[in-house]
C-alpha positions, 0 to 999 in steps of 0.5 A: 365474475368469481369464476373468472378471478379463480381462473386467473388465480389458478393460471398465475399459481401454475406460472409461478410454480413452473417458474420457481421449479424450472430454475436451478435454485440452490437457496431454500425458497422458505428462507428466501421468502422469510428474507424478503418479508424482513424476517429478522431470524435467518440464522443458518438460512440457505440464501445461496444465489438469491436476489435481495436487492434493497432488502431490509435486513436491519439487525437481522440474525444471519449467523452461519447463513449461506449467502454465496453469490447472493445479490445484496446491492443496496441492502440495509444490513445495519447491525446485522449479525453475519458471524461465520456466514459464507458471503463468498462471491456475494454482491454488496454494492452500496449496501449499508453495513454500519455496525455489522458483525463479520467475525469468522465470515468468509468474504472472498471475492465479495463486491463491497464497492461503494459501501460505508464501513466506518470502524468495521471489524474485519480482523482475521478474515479471508477477504482475498479478491474482494472489491472495496472500490470507493468504499469508506473504511474510516478506522476499519480494523483489518489486522491479521486478515488475508487481503491478497489481490484486494481492490482498495482503489479510491477508497478511504482508509484514513486511520484504518489498521492493516498491520500484519496483513497479507496485501500481496498484489493489492490495489491502492491506486488513489487511495486515502491512507492518511494515518493508516497503520500498515506495520509489518504488512506484506505489500509485495507487488502492491499498487500504491501509485497516486495514494496519500500515505501521509503520516502512515506507519509502514515500519517493517512492511514488505514492499518488494516490487511495489508501486508508490510512484506519484504518491504523497507520503509526507511524514510517513514511517517506513523504517525497517521496511523492505522496498527492493526494486520498488517504484517511488519516482515522482513521489513526495516523502517530505520528512518521512522515515526510512531508517534501516530500510532496504531500497536496493534497486529502488527507483526514486527518480525526481522524488521529493525527499526533503528532510527524509531520514534514510540513515543506515539504509541500503540504497545500493544501485538505487536510482535518485536522478533529479531527486530533492534530498535537501537537508536529508539524513543519509548517515551511514547509508549505503549508496554504492553504485547509486545514480544521483545525477542532478540530485539536490543534496544541499545541506544533506548529511552523508556522514560516513555514507558509502558512495563507492562508484556512485554517480554524482554528475551535476549533483548539488552538494553545497554545504553537504556533510561528507565527513568520513564518507567513502567516495572512491570511484564516484563521478563528480563531473559538474557537481557543486561542492562549495562548503561541503565538509570532506573531513576524513573522506576517502577520495581517489587521487584522480579527483584531487584537481576537481575538488581543490577548485570547489572551496570545500571544507577540511580539504587538508584532512581528506584521505586520498586513495589510489584506485584499486586495480582490477585483476583479471584472472585467466581461466 
């Protein structure tokens, strides 16, 4: 009986020996066994490519550890010290990382989807290409981090701080960004469609070519932001601030912009067809060649705005303030101007007969101008 047990043990030993040596493991086997036996001291350990699914690494010391390509799905890493560790290409799907430390760590291309990371400190870390799909990042701190092409779709970033971060090409589809700080962030080509940006701060942010269509961004602050060629169609920006923002060529078709502050903004060639700008503030805003066909500008402030060559066909300008505005070359077919204040507004003589029938305010103080003649120079 003992010989039989010894024979079985010998055979199993040989099988395990050949198994471990037939695979090109890059991790240290001693470090691996220490990890799976819940050894807390794994400082500098080589665990490259190892399988640590559901591992108990509660408050483990993993400083300077090599965790590249390591599978840590569902692992308990609460309070773990991962400072200066290399976690590139690691899989931490649904791992518990509460109170874990990541200062100086390499987190490029890491799978962190479904993780809970309340108030986590990710400051000044390279997270390029990482996946935070459906992660809970409530009040997480990402300031100064590199977040190029990161997937934050359907994640919770309520109250998080992503100021001064590089978020080029990042995905925020259906992400909750309520009260999130994104001041000075680079969001070029980022996808924020269907996201909730209510009360978020994006002052000074760069959103060139960004997608914000169907987003809900009431009371958000985008002052001094750059949104050149951005897509904001069908979005909600109720009482949001866009003071001195650059929205050249931006698409705001059918957007809800009730009470929005776009004063001193740049909306040259912007598309605003069917948009709702009720009681909006567009004081000194540049709307040259903008398309506002069918827009609701009821009680909107357009004082000293530049509307040269703008399309206001079928727009509602009832009780709007257009005093001192430049309205040369505008299209007003079907527009409603009842009660609009045109004091000292500059308008082409060609529109005199149309405007005279609209019961506007201060008609006698309108500055009527002749259309400029276009000179064609011969070559």
